C-alpha positions, 0 to 999 in steps of 0.5 A: 197972389197971396189972395189966391193962395189963401183961397186954395188953402181954405178949400184944402182945408174944407176938403180935408174936413170933409175927408175926415168925416167920410172916412171916420178919421177918429174911428180909423185912429182907434182901429189902427191902435187896437190892430197894432195891439192885436199884432203884438199878441204872441200867437198872432202869426199862428194863424196865417189867413187870420193874420193877413186879414188883420194885416190889410185892415191895418194897412187900409187904416194906417193909410188913411190916418198917415195921409190925412196927418201929413196933409194937415201938417203940410198945410199948417207949415205953408200957412206959417211960410205964407205969414213969414213971407208976407211979413218980410215981403220975401218974393221968393218965399211966397213963390214957394208957397204958391206952388205949394198951395196947388200941390196941396189942393191937388193932394186933397182933391185926390184924397176926397175922390178916395174917400168916395170909394168907401163902399164894401166892395169899392176897393177891389176888382170888377166884372164888366159886361156890355150887351147890345141893345136896340139898333141892330148892327149899329148896336153891335158896333157900339158894344165894340166902340164901348169895349175899347172905351173902357179898355183904354180907361182902364189902361190909363188907370194902370189897370188890367183887362182880362176878357172872360167872354164875347159873342160876335155880331151876325154882320159885325161887332159884338153882341156882348163882351165881358171882362174882369177889370183888375186894379185898386178901386176898379169897381168903386169907379166903374159901379157908377158906369152901370146902366144904358149908354146911347150913341147917335151918329150917321150909320156907317152901315146904312146905305142911305147915310141916315141918322141911327140911334143905338143902345147898349147896356153895362153891367158892373159887379165886384169881385168877391173873395170873402163869401161862400162861392158854394151853389146848390147844383139843382140851382144851376144849369150848365152848358158847353159850347165851342168857344168863338173867336176871330180864328187862329191858334188861339180858338179852342176845337172843343167845347170848353166854353162854359154857360151857367144859368142860375135858375131862381133868378134867371141870371146867366154868365158864360166864360170862354177865355180859359182852355180848359172847360174846368177853368172856365166853369171855375171863372163863370162861378165866380162871376155868378157869385159877384152878380147874385151878391150884388143882386141881393144888395140891390134888393135891400136897397130898394126895399129901404128906399120904399120904406123911407119913401126915397128914390135911389139910382139902382135901377138898371136900364136907366139911359145914364149917358148919351154920345152924340156924333151927329148933327153936332158932337157931345157927350152928356151924362143925364144924371149930373148934366156933366158934358163935353164936346170933345167925344174923341177924347171920351171914346178913347177912354177919357171918362175919369171927369164923368166918373169923378162928377157922379161919385161926388153927386152920390156922395151928395145925395146920400 
């Protein structure tokens, strides 16, 4: 038992060291002290907006420092208790330490995962868009399946899903779907799902029961709150249309839905979930802002990759994962080789193992 406990303690210590490095622990401590001193200045609360920004920064720094310090303290105390239990051959104490060693390792793993989400926008909300690709009716049905899968995943994380727009397929399913995912680190998690998702199955829409391969592309962008949302009107083409839907009292009878095209880049966004045209335009502009900021960041990454001769996983359209229902059952991520035969669980929202595997690989490649 004691050997297994020590192995867990060593792994916990290793993860803790990785977290310290990833989150710049020493810098976080200095930042925390500086922000606390800043809050102590007499006129600090005179500018409420500026004060709120400082408070949020302080909370993040304090959360990192406190979490790491508390875990390190628990690990030290557990090591001392293990030595005492071994010295006195106390089975009850060793059992207590064994239970604590598992808790410590789980806590370190959660902290490590949080440290992986250290990008500029990782801690915020996300905009998710799903677009049908090759596969006709099956591709539209695949969009509906992906919509359900990511909705279930979001619910499991305690996130809120707000539909922004959806376009029904000609026969069934959806040609496209977009939503706002609200929750801590929603973008940090979802950004690794960006790309093409492939489905292989016996088509329920084929009278001859043939196997069909369908594709859908996933686009994920962060919700941006700290940049200027103004646009040059000459760069925008704004169209209105009647919101689509399944019918009933929630379908608008006026042209309240809004489609905005950013002419210089060709980026198109649309929104129909609000009742008024003004509200839909406001939401669409926010999504457009998000996509343009992300586009600029990707251009900088591509330029850096070209200069350094390195290849980065930033290309939209790369096939990232296959979901095979026939002739066997398997979901495989082509970037990490992570796979499972329990495809029903994955389609029901069990995506976290794939997401975490990709986040850890990205950290290794950086």
